[in-house]
PDB file as gemmi writes it, atoms N, CA and C in Angstrom:
CRYST1    1.000    1.000    1.000  90.00  90.00  90.00 P 1                      
ATOM      1  N   MET A   1       9.974   7.195 -21.655  1.00  0.00           N  
ATOM      2  CA  MET A   1       9.192   6.975 -20.489  1.00  0.00           C  
ATOM      3  C   MET A   1      10.052   6.486 -19.351  1.00  0.00           C  
ATOM      4  N   ASP A   2       9.870   7.171 -18.102  1.00  0.00           N  
ATOM      5  CA  ASP A   2      10.643   6.704 -17.101  1.00  0.00           C  
ATOM      6  C   ASP A   2      10.120   5.235 -16.364  1.00  0.00           C  
ATOM      7  N   ARG A   3      10.765   4.802 -15.454  1.00  0.00           N  
ATOM      8  CA  ARG A   3      10.280   3.653 -14.741  1.00  0.00           C  
ATOM      9  C   ARG A   3       9.012   3.644 -14.191  1.00  0.00           C  
ATOM     10  N   THR A   4       8.753   4.871 -13.348  1.00  0.00           N  
ATOM     11  CA  THR A   4       7.450   4.890 -12.694  1.00  0.00           C  
ATOM     12  C   THR A   4       6.299   4.954 -13.842  1.00  0.00           C  
ATOM     13  N   ASP A   5       6.490   5.780 -14.897  1.00  0.00           N  
ATOM     14  CA  ASP A   5       5.575   5.709 -15.975  1.00  0.00           C  
ATOM     15  C   ASP A   5       5.280   4.370 -16.593  1.00  0.00           C  
ATOM     16  N   SER A   6       6.427   3.670 -16.831  1.00  0.00           N  
ATOM     17  CA  SER A   6       6.303   2.265 -17.346  1.00  0.00           C  
ATOM     18  C   SER A   6       5.383   1.334 -16.450  1.00  0.00           C  
ATOM     19  N   LEU A   7       5.679   1.449 -15.115  1.00  0.00           N  
ATOM     20  CA  LEU A   7       5.159   0.686 -14.298  1.00  0.00           C  
ATOM     21  C   LEU A   7       3.486   1.012 -14.243  1.00  0.00           C  
ATOM     22  N   ARG A   8       3.278   2.363 -14.177  1.00  0.00           N  
ATOM     23  CA  ARG A   8       1.812   2.583 -14.273  1.00  0.00           C  
ATOM     24  C   ARG A   8       1.035   2.125 -15.565  1.00  0.00           C  
ATOM     25  N   THR A   9       1.792   2.214 -16.664  1.00  0.00           N  
ATOM     26  CA  THR A   9       1.169   1.767 -17.823  1.00  0.00           C  
ATOM     27  C   THR A   9       0.860   0.336 -17.748  1.00  0.00           C  
ATOM     28  N   TYR A  10       1.860  -0.392 -17.429  1.00  0.00           N  
ATOM     29  CA  TYR A  10       1.682  -1.956 -17.275  1.00  0.00           C  
ATOM     30  C   TYR A  10       0.438  -2.152 -16.273  1.00  0.00           C  
ATOM     31  N   LEU A  11       0.424  -1.476 -15.084  1.00  0.00           N  
ATOM     32  CA  LEU A  11      -0.545  -1.767 -14.125  1.00  0.00           C  
ATOM     33  C   LEU A  11      -1.945  -1.366 -14.651  1.00  0.00           C  
ATOM     34  N   ALA A  12      -2.085  -0.287 -15.469  1.00  0.00           N  
ATOM     35  CA  ALA A  12      -3.384   0.024 -16.287  1.00  0.00           C  
ATOM     36  C   ALA A  12      -3.877  -1.311 -16.847  1.00  0.00           C  
ATOM     37  N   GLU A  13      -3.052  -2.181 -17.520  1.00  0.00           N  
ATOM     38  CA  GLU A  13      -3.300  -3.268 -18.240  1.00  0.00           C  
ATOM     39  C   GLU A  13      -3.504  -4.416 -17.254  1.00  0.00           C  
ATOM     40  N   LYS A  14      -2.902  -4.570 -16.071  1.00  0.00           N  
ATOM     41  CA  LYS A  14      -2.834  -5.732 -15.272  1.00  0.00           C  
ATOM     42  C   LYS A  14      -2.732  -5.241 -13.874  1.00  0.00           C  
ATOM     43  N   PRO A  15      -3.842  -4.575 -13.383  1.00  0.00           N  
ATOM     44  CA  PRO A  15      -3.988  -3.952 -12.012  1.00  0.00           C  
ATOM     45  C   PRO A  15      -3.717  -4.800 -10.850  1.00  0.00           C  
ATOM     46  N   ASP A  16      -3.852  -6.226 -11.145  1.00  0.00           N  
ATOM     47  CA  ASP A  16      -3.651  -7.084 -10.022  1.00  0.00           C  
ATOM     48  C   ASP A  16      -2.314  -7.665  -9.830  1.00  0.00           C  
ATOM     49  N   ASP A  17      -1.349  -7.243 -10.687  1.00  0.00           N  
ATOM     50  CA  ASP A  17       0.074  -7.783 -10.663  1.00  0.00           C  
ATOM     51  C   ASP A  17       0.696  -7.222  -9.489  1.00  0.00           C  
ATOM     52  N   ARG A  18       0.961  -8.110  -8.398  1.00  0.00           N  
ATOM     53  CA  ARG A  18       1.503  -7.648  -7.096  1.00  0.00           C  
ATOM     54  C   ARG A  18       2.926  -7.295  -7.278  1.00  0.00           C  
ATOM     55  N   PHE A  19       3.798  -7.819  -8.018  1.00  0.00           N  
ATOM     56  CA  PHE A  19       5.146  -7.527  -8.176  1.00  0.00           C  
ATOM     57  C   PHE A  19       5.303  -6.120  -8.933  1.00  0.00           C  
ATOM     58  N   ALA A  20       4.479  -5.860  -9.851  1.00  0.00           N  
ATOM     59  CA  ALA A  20       4.558  -4.422 -10.614  1.00  0.00           C  
ATOM     60  C   ALA A  20       3.952  -3.454  -9.576  1.00  0.00           C  
ATOM     61  N   ARG A  21       3.066  -3.811  -8.723  1.00  0.00           N  
ATOM     62  CA  ARG A  21       2.422  -2.720  -7.952  1.00  0.00           C  
ATOM     63  C   ARG A  21       3.601  -2.417  -6.850  1.00  0.00           C  
ATOM     64  N   TYR A  22       4.156  -3.517  -6.271  1.00  0.00           N  
ATOM     65  CA  TYR A  22       5.049  -3.367  -5.273  1.00  0.00           C  
ATOM     66  C   TYR A  22       6.394  -2.495  -5.752  1.00  0.00           C  
ATOM     67  N   ALA A  23       6.862  -2.793  -6.930  1.00  0.00           N  
ATOM     68  CA  ALA A  23       7.966  -2.173  -7.652  1.00  0.00           C  
ATOM     69  C   ALA A  23       7.631  -0.738  -7.797  1.00  0.00           C  
ATOM     70  N   LEU A  24       6.250  -0.317  -8.241  1.00  0.00           N  
ATOM     71  CA  LEU A  24       5.888   1.156  -8.277  1.00  0.00           C  
ATOM     72  C   LEU A  24       5.947   1.622  -6.800  1.00  0.00           C  
ATOM     73  N   ALA A  25       5.484   1.076  -5.924  1.00  0.00           N  
ATOM     74  CA  ALA A  25       5.642   1.708  -4.691  1.00  0.00           C  
ATOM     75  C   ALA A  25       6.846   1.963  -4.128  1.00  0.00           C  
ATOM     76  N   LEU A  26       7.893   1.026  -4.496  1.00  0.00           N  
ATOM     77  CA  LEU A  26       9.244   1.190  -4.125  1.00  0.00           C  
ATOM     78  C   LEU A  26       9.911   2.403  -4.976  1.00  0.00           C  
ATOM     79  N   GLU A  27       9.531   2.475  -6.144  1.00  0.00           N  
ATOM     80  CA  GLU A  27      10.041   3.561  -7.062  1.00  0.00           C  
ATOM     81  C   GLU A  27       9.613   4.756  -6.516  1.00  0.00           C  
ATOM     82  N   LEU A  28       8.254   4.881  -6.291  1.00  0.00           N  
ATOM     83  CA  LEU A  28       7.710   6.162  -5.657  1.00  0.00           C  
ATOM     84  C   LEU A  28       8.421   6.522  -4.379  1.00  0.00           C  
ATOM     85  N   LYS A  29       8.586   5.598  -3.612  1.00  0.00           N  
ATOM     86  CA  LYS A  29       9.434   5.930  -2.304  1.00  0.00           C  
ATOM     87  C   LYS A  29      10.908   6.368  -2.551  1.00  0.00           C  
ATOM     88  N   ARG A  30      11.447   5.916  -3.541  1.00  0.00           N  
ATOM     89  CA  ARG A  30      12.776   6.145  -4.011  1.00  0.00           C  
ATOM     90  C   ARG A  30      12.829   7.644  -4.439  1.00  0.00           C  
ATOM     91  N   GLU A  31      11.729   7.994  -5.063  1.00  0.00           N  
ATOM     92  CA  GLU A  31      11.655   9.467  -5.591  1.00  0.00           C  
ATOM     93  C   GLU A  31      11.192  10.234  -4.611  1.00  0.00           C  
ATOM     94  N   GLY A  32      10.909   9.885  -3.464  1.00  0.00           N  
ATOM     95  CA  GLY A  32      10.396  10.713  -2.325  1.00  0.00           C  
ATOM     96  C   GLY A  32       8.894  11.067  -2.310  1.00  0.00           C  
ATOM     97  N   ASP A  33       8.232  10.372  -3.101  1.00  0.00           N  
ATOM     98  CA  ASP A  33       6.755  10.658  -2.979  1.00  0.00           C  
ATOM     99  C   ASP A  33       6.278   9.661  -2.095  1.00  0.00           C  
ATOM    100  N   LEU A  34       6.198   9.961  -0.923  1.00  0.00           N  
ATOM    101  CA  LEU A  34       5.788   8.888   0.041  1.00  0.00           C  
ATOM    102  C   LEU A  34       4.312   8.748   0.327  1.00  0.00           C  
ATOM    103  N   HIS A  35       3.460   9.750  -0.100  1.00  0.00           N  
ATOM    104  CA  HIS A  35       2.008   9.697  -0.031  1.00  0.00           C  
ATOM    105  C   HIS A  35       1.516   8.707  -1.163  1.00  0.00           C  
ATOM    106  N   ALA A  36       1.885   8.839  -2.253  1.00  0.00           N  
ATOM    107  CA  ALA A  36       1.971   7.967  -3.583  1.00  0.00           C  
ATOM    108  C   ALA A  36       2.219   6.587  -3.251  1.00  0.00           C  
ATOM    109  N   ALA A  37       3.314   6.292  -2.656  1.00  0.00           N  
ATOM    110  CA  ALA A  37       3.986   5.001  -2.455  1.00  0.00           C  
ATOM    111  C   ALA A  37       3.102   4.310  -1.415  1.00  0.00           C  
ATOM    112  N   GLU A  38       2.725   4.987  -0.380  1.00  0.00           N  
ATOM    113  CA  GLU A  38       1.654   4.535   0.629  1.00  0.00           C  
ATOM    114  C   GLU A  38       0.228   4.109  -0.026  1.00  0.00           C  
ATOM    115  N   ALA A  39      -0.187   5.102  -1.014  1.00  0.00           N  
ATOM    116  CA  ALA A  39      -1.380   4.615  -1.653  1.00  0.00           C  
ATOM    117  C   ALA A  39      -1.158   3.265  -2.349  1.00  0.00           C  
ATOM    118  N   GLU A  40      -0.019   3.230  -3.127  1.00  0.00           N  
ATOM    119  CA  GLU A  40       0.124   1.862  -3.947  1.00  0.00           C  
ATOM    120  C   GLU A  40       0.221   0.702  -2.994  1.00  0.00           C  
ATOM    121  N   LEU A  41       0.984   0.947  -1.918  1.00  0.00           N  
ATOM    122  CA  LEU A  41       1.138  -0.384  -1.060  1.00  0.00           C  
ATOM    123  C   LEU A  41      -0.361  -0.619  -0.421  1.00  0.00           C  
ATOM    124  N   ARG A  42      -1.026   0.334  -0.089  1.00  0.00           N  
ATOM    125  CA  ARG A  42      -2.448   0.064   0.459  1.00  0.00           C  
ATOM    126  C   ARG A  42      -3.259  -0.582  -0.592  1.00  0.00           C  
ATOM    127  N   GLN A  43      -3.122  -0.294  -1.902  1.00  0.00           N  
ATOM    128  CA  GLN A  43      -3.832  -0.842  -2.926  1.00  0.00           C  
ATOM    129  C   GLN A  43      -3.284  -2.356  -3.087  1.00  0.00           C  
ATOM    130  N   LEU A  44      -1.927  -2.617  -3.068  1.00  0.00           N  
ATOM    131  CA  LEU A  44      -1.348  -3.945  -3.077  1.00  0.00           C  
ATOM    132  C   LEU A  44      -1.969  -4.749  -2.076  1.00  0.00           C  
ATOM    133  N   LEU A  45      -1.846  -4.353  -0.711  1.00  0.00           N  
ATOM    134  CA  LEU A  45      -2.526  -5.021   0.328  1.00  0.00           C  
ATOM    135  C   LEU A  45      -3.972  -5.308   0.373  1.00  0.00           C  
ATOM    136  N   SER A  46      -4.559  -4.463  -0.358  1.00  0.00           N  
ATOM    137  CA  SER A  46      -6.100  -4.764  -0.527  1.00  0.00           C  
ATOM    138  C   SER A  46      -6.304  -5.964  -1.646  1.00  0.00           C  
ATOM    139  N   LEU A  47      -5.500  -6.252  -2.490  1.00  0.00           N  
ATOM    140  CA  LEU A  47      -5.515  -7.043  -3.503  1.00  0.00           C  
ATOM    141  C   LEU A  47      -4.778  -8.371  -3.068  1.00  0.00           C  
ATOM    142  N   HIS A  48      -3.721  -8.144  -2.273  1.00  0.00           N  
ATOM    143  CA  HIS A  48      -2.914  -9.304  -1.742  1.00  0.00           C  
ATOM    144  C   HIS A  48      -2.681  -9.175  -0.391  1.00  0.00           C  
ATOM    145  N   PRO A  49      -3.604  -9.317   0.629  1.00  0.00           N  
ATOM    146  CA  PRO A  49      -3.306  -9.187   1.941  1.00  0.00           C  
ATOM    147  C   PRO A  49      -2.109  -9.925   2.672  1.00  0.00           C  
ATOM    148  N   THR A  50      -1.745 -11.003   2.106  1.00  0.00           N  
ATOM    149  CA  THR A  50      -0.722 -11.812   2.536  1.00  0.00           C  
ATOM    150  C   THR A  50       0.726 -11.369   2.089  1.00  0.00           C  
ATOM    151  N   SER A  51       0.811 -10.212   1.459  1.00  0.00           N  
ATOM    152  CA  SER A  51       2.129  -9.824   0.912  1.00  0.00           C  
ATOM    153  C   SER A  51       2.889  -9.238   2.151  1.00  0.00           C  
ATOM    154  N   GLY A  52       3.942  -9.991   2.798  1.00  0.00           N  
ATOM    155  CA  GLY A  52       4.787  -9.645   3.757  1.00  0.00           C  
ATOM    156  C   GLY A  52       5.577  -8.404   3.418  1.00  0.00           C  
ATOM    157  N   PRO A  53       6.280  -8.410   2.339  1.00  0.00           N  
ATOM    158  CA  PRO A  53       7.004  -7.302   1.980  1.00  0.00           C  
ATOM    159  C   PRO A  53       6.196  -6.019   1.901  1.00  0.00           C  
ATOM    160  N   GLY A  54       4.961  -6.121   1.383  1.00  0.00           N  
ATOM    161  CA  GLY A  54       4.068  -5.093   1.363  1.00  0.00           C  
ATOM    162  C   GLY A  54       3.782  -4.430   2.691  1.00  0.00           C  
ATOM    163  N   TRP A  55       3.545  -5.065   3.712  1.00  0.00           N  
ATOM    164  CA  TRP A  55       3.269  -4.885   4.992  1.00  0.00           C  
ATOM    165  C   TRP A  55       4.473  -4.205   5.500  1.00  0.00           C  
ATOM    166  N   LEU A  56       5.697  -4.651   5.431  1.00  0.00           N  
ATOM    167  CA  LEU A  56       6.806  -4.083   5.882  1.00  0.00           C  
ATOM    168  C   LEU A  56       7.202  -2.843   5.423  1.00  0.00           C  
ATOM    169  N   GLN A  57       6.907  -2.781   3.970  1.00  0.00           N  
ATOM    170  CA  GLN A  57       7.213  -1.352   3.262  1.00  0.00           C  
ATOM    171  C   GLN A  57       6.241  -0.380   3.751  1.00  0.00           C  
ATOM    172  N   LEU A  58       4.965  -0.772   3.833  1.00  0.00           N  
ATOM    173  CA  LEU A  58       3.931   0.272   4.314  1.00  0.00           C  
ATOM    174  C   LEU A  58       4.359   0.769   5.693  1.00  0.00           C  
ATOM    175  N   GLY A  59       4.799   0.042   6.554  1.00  0.00           N  
ATOM    176  CA  GLY A  59       5.199   0.591   7.856  1.00  0.00           C  
ATOM    177  C   GLY A  59       6.564   1.497   7.696  1.00  0.00           C  
ATOM    178  N   ASN A  60       7.434   0.938   6.768  1.00  0.00           N  
ATOM    179  CA  ASN A  60       8.644   1.954   6.424  1.00  0.00           C  
ATOM    180  C   ASN A  60       8.200   3.071   6.037  1.00  0.00           C  
ATOM    181  N   VAL A  61       7.225   3.140   5.143  1.00  0.00           N  
ATOM    182  CA  VAL A  61       6.727   4.524   4.513  1.00  0.00           C  
ATOM    183  C   VAL A  61       6.188   5.314   5.557  1.00  0.00           C  
ATOM    184  N   LEU A  62       5.406   4.773   6.465  1.00  0.00           N  
ATOM    185  CA  LEU A  62       4.750   5.592   7.414  1.00  0.00           C  
ATOM    186  C   LEU A  62       5.769   6.121   8.598  1.00  0.00           C  
ATOM    187  N   VAL A  63       6.666   5.286   8.700  1.00  0.00           N  
ATOM    188  CA  VAL A  63       7.898   5.859   9.634  1.00  0.00           C  
ATOM    189  C   VAL A  63       8.422   6.961   9.007  1.00  0.00           C  
ATOM    190  N   GLU A  64       8.828   6.974   7.681  1.00  0.00           N  
ATOM    191  CA  GLU A  64       9.405   8.092   6.921  1.00  0.00           C  
ATOM    192  C   GLU A  64       8.614   9.216   7.092  1.00  0.00           C  
ATOM    193  N   GLN A  65       7.313   9.128   7.041  1.00  0.00           N  
ATOM    194  CA  GLN A  65       6.378  10.250   7.173  1.00  0.00           C  
ATOM    195  C   GLN A  65       6.145  10.813   8.741  1.00  0.00           C  
ATOM    196  N   ARG A  66       6.924  10.117   9.580  1.00  0.00           N  
ATOM    197  CA  ARG A  66       6.903  10.454  11.053  1.00  0.00           C  
ATOM    198  C   ARG A  66       5.604   9.945  11.573  1.00  0.00           C  
ATOM    199  N   ARG A  67       5.027   8.866  11.118  1.00  0.00           N  
ATOM    200  CA  ARG A  67       3.710   8.313  11.661  1.00  0.00           C  
ATOM    201  C   ARG A  67       4.004   7.022  12.248  1.00  0.00           C  
ATOM    202  N   GLU A  68       4.603   7.099  13.319  1.00  0.00           N  
ATOM    203  CA  GLU A  68       5.197   5.753  14.114  1.00  0.00           C  
ATOM    204  C   GLU A  68       3.920   4.948  14.485  1.00  0.00           C  
ATOM    205  N   ALA A  69       2.832   5.649  15.045  1.00  0.00           N  
ATOM    206  CA  ALA A  69       1.855   4.821  15.622  1.00  0.00           C  
ATOM    207  C   ALA A  69       1.152   4.136  14.434  1.00  0.00           C  
ATOM    208  N   ASP A  70       1.040   4.738  13.320  1.00  0.00           N  
ATOM    209  CA  ASP A  70       0.416   4.232  12.115  1.00  0.00           C  
ATOM    210  C   ASP A  70       1.223   3.028  11.520  1.00  0.00           C  
ATOM    211  N   ALA A  71       2.566   3.328  11.638  1.00  0.00           N  
ATOM    212  CA  ALA A  71       3.462   2.102  11.191  1.00  0.00           C  
ATOM    213  C   ALA A  71       3.389   0.983  12.003  1.00  0.00           C  
ATOM    214  N   ALA A  72       3.262   1.213  13.331  1.00  0.00           N  
ATOM    215  CA  ALA A  72       3.181   0.044  14.311  1.00  0.00           C  
ATOM    216  C   ALA A  72       1.846  -0.712  13.945  1.00  0.00           C  
ATOM    217  N   SER A  73       0.646  -0.002  13.870  1.00  0.00           N  
ATOM    218  CA  SER A  73      -0.617  -0.569  13.522  1.00  0.00           C  
ATOM    219  C   SER A  73      -0.530  -1.498  12.171  1.00  0.00           C  
ATOM    220  N   ALA A  74       0.231  -0.753  11.093  1.00  0.00           N  
ATOM    221  CA  ALA A  74       0.309  -1.568   9.943  1.00  0.00           C  
ATOM    222  C   ALA A  74       1.100  -2.881  10.084  1.00  0.00           C  
ATOM    223  N   TRP A  75       2.099  -2.717  10.670  1.00  0.00           N  
ATOM    224  CA  TRP A  75       2.986  -3.971  11.055  1.00  0.00           C  
ATOM    225  C   TRP A  75       2.260  -5.044  11.887  1.00  0.00           C  
ATOM    226  N   ARG A  76       1.434  -4.483  12.824  1.00  0.00           N  
ATOM    227  CA  ARG A  76       0.689  -5.526  13.706  1.00  0.00           C  
ATOM    228  C   ARG A  76      -0.318  -6.128  12.667  1.00  0.00           C  
ATOM    229  N   ASP A  77      -1.016  -5.341  11.716  1.00  0.00           N  
ATOM    230  CA  ASP A  77      -1.993  -5.976  10.810  1.00  0.00           C  
ATOM    231  C   ASP A  77      -1.213  -7.044   9.910  1.00  0.00           C  
ATOM    232  N   GLY A  78      -0.091  -6.548   9.554  1.00  0.00           N  
ATOM    233  CA  GLY A  78       0.700  -7.535   8.636  1.00  0.00           C  
ATOM    234  C   GLY A  78       0.950  -8.827   9.285  1.00  0.00           C  
ATOM    235  N   ILE A  79       1.304  -8.798  10.616  1.00  0.00           N  
ATOM    236  CA  ILE A  79       1.658 -10.108  11.427  1.00  0.00           C  
ATOM    237  C   ILE A  79       0.460 -10.842  11.445  1.00  0.00           C  
ATOM    238  N   LYS A  80      -0.824 -10.250  11.619  1.00  0.00           N  
ATOM    239  CA  LYS A  80      -2.014 -10.987  11.779  1.00  0.00           C  
ATOM    240  C   LYS A  80      -2.279 -11.684  10.451  1.00  0.00           C  
ATOM    241  N   ALA A  81      -2.141 -10.713   9.366  1.00  0.00           N  
ATOM    242  CA  ALA A  81      -2.359 -11.295   7.906  1.00  0.00           C  
ATOM    243  C   ALA A  81      -1.645 -12.551   7.703  1.00  0.00           C  
ATOM    244  N   LEU A  82      -0.441 -12.668   8.283  1.00  0.00           N  
ATOM    245  CA  LEU A  82       0.436 -13.747   7.880  1.00  0.00           C  
ATOM    246  C   LEU A  82       0.362 -14.877   8.879  1.00  0.00           C  
ATOM    247  N   ASP A  83      -0.396 -14.661   9.873  1.00  0.00           N  
ATOM    248  CA  ASP A  83      -0.587 -15.664  10.924  1.00  0.00           C  
ATOM    249  C   ASP A  83      -1.030 -16.978  10.374  1.00  0.00           C  
ATOM    250  N   GLY A  84      -0.525 -17.979  10.590  1.00  0.00           N  
ATOM    251  CA  GLY A  84      -0.917 -19.420  10.168  1.00  0.00           C  
ATOM    252  C   GLY A  84      -0.419 -19.710   8.899  1.00  0.00           C  
ATOM    253  N   LEU A  85       0.240 -18.877   8.083  1.00  0.00           N  
ATOM    254  CA  LEU A  85       1.074 -19.284   6.837  1.00  0.00           C  
ATOM    255  C   LEU A  85       2.391 -19.806   7.436  1.00  0.00           C  
ATOM    256  N   LYS A  86       2.577 -21.034   6.620  1.00  0.00           N  
ATOM    257  CA  LYS A  86       3.912 -21.693   7.211  1.00  0.00           C  
ATOM    258  C   LYS A  86       5.053 -21.711   6.065  1.00  0.00           C  
ATOM    259  N   THR A  87       4.871 -20.827   4.976  1.00  0.00           N  
ATOM    260  CA  THR A  87       5.843 -20.789   3.971  1.00  0.00           C  
ATOM    261  C   THR A  87       7.080 -20.105   4.355  1.00  0.00           C  
ATOM    262  N   ALA A  88       8.301 -20.319   3.780  1.00  0.00           N  
ATOM    263  CA  ALA A  88       9.502 -19.637   4.197  1.00  0.00           C  
ATOM    264  C   ALA A  88       9.382 -18.242   4.013  1.00  0.00           C  
ATOM    265  N   ASP A  89       8.641 -17.831   2.991  1.00  0.00           N  
ATOM    266  CA  ASP A  89       8.552 -16.293   2.809  1.00  0.00           C  
ATOM    267  C   ASP A  89       7.692 -15.678   3.813  1.00  0.00           C  
ATOM    268  N   ALA A  90       6.498 -16.418   4.302  1.00  0.00           N  
ATOM    269  CA  ALA A  90       5.791 -15.834   5.468  1.00  0.00           C  
ATOM    270  C   ALA A  90       6.524 -15.754   6.580  1.00  0.00           C  
ATOM    271  N   THR A  91       7.399 -16.764   6.938  1.00  0.00           N  
ATOM    272  CA  THR A  91       8.252 -16.769   8.126  1.00  0.00           C  
ATOM    273  C   THR A  91       9.229 -15.752   8.157  1.00  0.00           C  
ATOM    274  N   LYS A  92       9.885 -15.571   6.964  1.00  0.00           N  
ATOM    275  CA  LYS A  92      10.814 -14.571   6.857  1.00  0.00           C  
ATOM    276  C   LYS A  92      10.090 -13.094   7.198  1.00  0.00           C  
ATOM    277  N   SER A  93       9.104 -12.927   6.465  1.00  0.00           N  
ATOM    278  CA  SER A  93       8.407 -11.685   6.658  1.00  0.00           C  
ATOM    279  C   SER A  93       7.841 -11.286   7.901  1.00  0.00           C  
ATOM    280  N   ARG A  94       7.497 -12.337   8.630  1.00  0.00           N  
ATOM    281  CA  ARG A  94       6.939 -12.189  10.157  1.00  0.00           C  
ATOM    282  C   ARG A  94       8.173 -11.698  10.825  1.00  0.00           C  
ATOM    283  N   ALA A  95       9.445 -12.318  10.707  1.00  0.00           N  
ATOM    284  CA  ALA A  95      10.517 -12.045  11.356  1.00  0.00           C  
ATOM    285  C   ALA A  95      10.913 -10.517  11.159  1.00  0.00           C  
ATOM    286  N   GLU A  96      10.869 -10.157   9.869  1.00  0.00           N  
ATOM    287  CA  GLU A  96      11.365  -8.811   9.524  1.00  0.00           C  
ATOM    288  C   GLU A  96      10.372  -7.690  10.082  1.00  0.00           C  
ATOM    289  N   ILE A  97       9.024  -8.145   9.842  1.00  0.00           N  
ATOM    290  CA  ILE A  97       8.064  -7.132  10.437  1.00  0.00           C  
ATOM    291  C   ILE A  97       8.101  -6.973  12.075  1.00  0.00           C  
ATOM    292  N   THR A  98       8.296  -8.021  12.737  1.00  0.00           N  
ATOM    293  CA  THR A  98       8.368  -8.155  13.962  1.00  0.00           C  
ATOM    294  C   THR A  98       9.507  -7.198  14.596  1.00  0.00           C  
ATOM    295  N   ALA A  99      10.756  -7.249  13.956  1.00  0.00           N  
ATOM    296  CA  ALA A  99      11.874  -6.528  14.258  1.00  0.00           C  
ATOM    297  C   ALA A  99      11.638  -5.170  13.930  1.00  0.00           C  
ATOM    298  N   ALA A 100      11.014  -4.905  12.886  1.00  0.00           N  
ATOM    299  CA  ALA A 100      10.576  -3.598  12.535  1.00  0.00           C  
ATOM    300  C   ALA A 100       9.640  -2.884  13.707  1.00  0.00           C  
ATOM    301  N   LEU A 101       8.828  -3.673  14.024  1.00  0.00           N  
ATOM    302  CA  LEU A 101       7.726  -3.087  15.155  1.00  0.00           C  
ATOM    303  C   LEU A 101       8.511  -2.972  16.418  1.00  0.00           C  
ATOM    304  N   ALA A 102       9.537  -3.731  16.699  1.00  0.00           N  
ATOM    305  CA  ALA A 102      10.338  -3.505  17.903  1.00  0.00           C  
ATOM    306  C   ALA A 102      10.941  -2.146  17.948  1.00  0.00           C  
ATOM    307  N   THR A 103      11.255  -1.565  16.748  1.00  0.00           N  
ATOM    308  CA  THR A 103      12.016  -0.258  16.686  1.00  0.00           C  
ATOM    309  C   THR A 103      11.027   0.812  17.188  1.00  0.00           C  
ATOM    310  N   VAL A 104       9.812   0.851  16.882  1.00  0.00           N  
ATOM    311  CA  VAL A 104       8.942   1.719  17.074  1.00  0.00           C  
ATOM    312  C   VAL A 104       8.276   1.593  18.519  1.00  0.00           C  
ATOM    313  N   ASP A 105       8.196   0.270  18.792  1.00  0.00           N  
ATOM    314  CA  ASP A 105       7.640   0.048  20.130  1.00  0.00           C  
ATOM    315  C   ASP A 105       8.353   0.387  21.305  1.00  0.00           C  
ATOM    316  N   GLU A 106       9.777   0.421  21.108  1.00  0.00           N  
ATOM    317  CA  GLU A 106      10.820   0.843  21.896  1.00  0.00           C  
ATOM    318  C   GLU A 106      10.864   2.406  22.249  1.00  0.00           C  
ATOM    319  N   THR A 107      10.408   3.234  21.292  1.00  0.00           N  
ATOM    320  CA  THR A 107      10.332   4.620  21.437  1.00  0.00           C  
ATOM    321  C   THR A 107       9.397   5.369  22.222  1.00  0.00           C  
TER     322      THR A 107                                                      
END                                                                             
């Protein structure tokens, strides 16, 4: 069983596990299955809307699909979702998403 299959099997038992879902999305992205990666990231964000890394990677996957406007929209949604959170992780994620957003807003 490969890593993708292992993660899917695990998620069948624990569908709310944000770390496993994020790992599956990254694995799918690495394999080049951008549509499946996008679907997993959207599922992650529906369950865990304050996942800064999830928002960042969703935008990255959309950029790789040449959907810059959708990426910018996702990143803006991510910034809104993290608004008001004062944790170090949220602050870091906001900075990373803001930097990523600047790359598509400039084009």
